[in-house]
C-alpha positions as CSV (number, residue, x, y, z in Angstrom):
1,X,91.1,115.1,113.3
2,X,92.3,112.7,116.3
3,X,93.8,109.3,115.1
4,X,93.4,107.5,118.1
5,X,94.9,107.5,121.6
6,X,94.5,111.3,121.5
7,X,97.3,111.7,118.6
8,X,96.3,114.9,116.5
9,X,96.1,114.2,112.6
10,X,98.4,116.8,110.8
11,X,96.7,120.3,109.8
12,X,95.9,120.8,105.7
13,X,98.8,122.1,104.3
14,X,99.2,125.8,104.1
15,X,100.4,127.9,100.9
16,X,104.0,128.3,100.3
17,X,105.2,129.0,104.3
18,X,103.3,126.7,105.8
19,X,104.5,123.5,103.6
20,X,107.5,122.7,105.9
21,X,105.9,122.2,109.0
22,X,102.4,121.0,107.6
23,X,105.1,118.5,106.4
24,X,106.9,117.8,109.6
25,X,103.5,117.8,111.7
26,X,102.2,115.0,109.5
27,X,105.9,112.8,109.9
28,X,105.4,113.9,113.2
29,X,101.6,112.3,113.6
30,X,102.8,109.2,111.3
31,X,105.5,108.5,113.6
32,X,104.1,108.3,116.9
33,X,101.1,106.1,115.2
34,X,103.9,103.6,114.0
35,X,105.8,104.1,117.3
36,X,102.5,103.1,119.3
37,X,101.8,100.4,116.8
38,X,105.6,99.0,117.1
39,X,104.9,98.6,120.9
40,X,101.6,97.0,120.3
41,X,102.5,94.3,118.0
42,X,104.6,92.9,120.1
43,X,107.4,91.0,117.6
44,X,109.7,94.5,117.2
45,X,112.1,95.3,119.8
46,X,112.4,98.7,122.1
47,X,115.0,99.4,119.5
48,X,112.8,99.4,116.6
49,X,110.5,101.9,118.4
50,X,113.7,103.9,119.3
51,X,114.7,103.7,115.8
52,X,111.5,104.7,114.4
53,X,110.8,107.5,117.0
54,X,114.7,108.9,115.9
55,X,113.5,108.4,112.2
56,X,110.3,110.2,112.9
57,X,112.0,113.1,114.8
58,X,114.5,113.6,112.6
59,X,112.1,114.0,109.6
60,X,110.3,116.6,111.3
61,X,113.8,118.4,112.0
62,X,114.3,118.4,108.7
63,X,110.7,119.7,107.3
64,X,111.3,122.5,109.5
65,X,114.2,123.5,108.3
66,X,116.2,123.1,111.8
67,X,118.9,120.0,111.5
68,X,120.6,119.2,114.1
69,X,123.5,116.0,112.9
70,X,123.3,116.4,109.0
71,X,123.2,118.9,106.1
72,X,119.6,119.8,106.1
73,X,119.3,118.6,102.4
74,X,115.7,116.4,102.4
75,X,117.7,113.1,101.2
76,X,117.3,109.9,102.7
77,X,121.0,110.2,103.5
78,X,120.5,113.3,105.3
79,X,117.7,111.7,107.1
80,X,119.4,109.0,108.4
81,X,122.6,111.3,109.6
82,X,119.8,113.6,111.0
83,X,118.6,110.1,113.4
84,X,122.0,109.3,114.0
85,X,121.5,105.8,111.9
86,X,123.3,104.2,109.0
87,X,121.9,104.4,105.9
88,X,120.8,100.8,105.4
89,X,118.1,101.1,108.3
90,X,115.9,103.2,105.9
91,X,116.5,101.4,102.9
92,X,116.3,97.8,104.5
93,X,114.2,97.9,107.8
94,X,112.1,101.0,107.8
95,X,111.3,101.3,104.2
96,X,108.0,102.1,105.1
97,X,109.4,105.1,106.8
98,X,111.9,106.1,103.6
99,X,108.6,106.0,101.6
100,X,106.7,108.3,103.7
101,X,109.7,110.5,103.5
102,X,110.2,110.5,99.8
103,X,106.2,111.0,99.4
104,X,106.9,114.4,101.9
105,X,109.8,115.5,100.0
106,X,107.3,115.1,96.4
107,X,104.4,116.5,98.3
108,X,106.5,119.7,99.3
109,X,108.0,120.3,96.2
110,X,105.1,119.7,94.3
111,X,102.0,121.5,96.1
112,X,98.9,120.9,94.7
113,X,96.6,123.7,94.0
114,X,92.7,123.9,93.0
115,X,91.5,124.1,89.4
116,X,90.4,127.4,88.4
117,X,87.0,127.9,86.3
118,X,88.9,128.1,83.0
119,X,91.4,125.3,83.7
120,X,88.1,123.1,84.4
121,X,86.3,124.6,81.4
122,X,89.6,124.1,79.2
123,X,90.1,120.5,80.4
124,X,86.7,119.3,79.8
125,X,86.7,120.7,76.3
126,X,89.8,118.7,75.7
127,X,88.1,115.6,76.9
128,X,84.9,116.1,74.8
129,X,87.2,116.7,71.9
130,X,89.2,113.6,72.5
131,X,86.0,111.5,73.2
132,X,85.1,113.4,69.3
133,X,88.4,112.3,67.5
134,X,87.8,109.0,69.3
135,X,84.6,108.2,67.7
136,X,85.5,109.4,64.3
137,X,88.4,107.2,64.8
138,X,86.5,104.2,65.5
139,X,84.3,105.1,62.6
140,X,87.1,105.2,60.1
141,X,88.8,102.0,61.4
142,X,85.2,100.7,60.7
143,X,85.2,102.0,56.8
144,X,88.7,101.3,56.0
145,X,88.1,97.6,56.9
146,X,84.9,97.7,55.1
147,X,86.6,98.9,51.5
148,X,89.7,96.3,52.4
149,X,86.7,93.7,51.8
150,X,85.5,95.7,49.3
151,X,88.9,95.3,47.3
152,X,89.4,92.0,48.2
153,X,86.3,91.0,46.5
154,X,87.3,93.0,43.3
155,X,90.7,91.6,43.3
156,X,88.7,88.0,43.4
157,X,86.2,88.9,40.9
158,X,89.1,90.3,38.5
159,X,91.2,87.0,39.2
160,X,88.1,85.1,38.2
161,X,87.3,87.3,35.1
162,X,91.4,86.7,33.7
163,X,90.9,83.3,34.0
164,X,87.6,82.7,32.5
165,X,89.2,84.9,29.5
166,X,89.7,83.0,26.5
167,X,93.1,82.0,24.8
168,X,93.1,85.5,23.6
169,X,93.5,87.3,26.7
170,X,90.1,89.0,26.0
171,X,87.7,89.3,28.5
172,X,84.0,88.8,27.1
173,X,81.8,90.5,29.6
174,X,78.1,89.5,29.6
175,X,75.5,92.2,29.9
176,X,74.1,92.4,33.5
177,X,70.5,93.3,34.8
178,X,69.3,96.6,33.5
179,X,68.7,99.0,36.3
């Protein structure tokens, strides 16, 4: 896939061994696009473009496992060393590149894999169970509210009966309608 100006998009990540190469290719692509954008927008200086290129090249070397100036760890400190820049250039000026680096590191450490049919079925069963339990909870909440209203009415009636009782405290109930 082409991203304009002849820039090629990074290939889909290959399981295990190709993950670092895929991250390096993505970093290279994004860096090239950012450098061209920096050139085109104008307000940035040529030094900014050079910094973007240096950071991008450093990302590529770190993800490819071939560092030149750093210990090769996937940290912002190592990235800044590898790029030959101070760390605050990444943390304050080129925060987008720093965020991209963190995202690539995270994606490399936690590869996404497709769900199996068994996992999909288990997920669907849990989703259905959750919907059933939520419906049951809502039904029980409605019943609790109804019972609370009934208890309140009974308490009011009991209080009225006690007040209507004579001085002897005996409650006399008049017969109600027969059923």
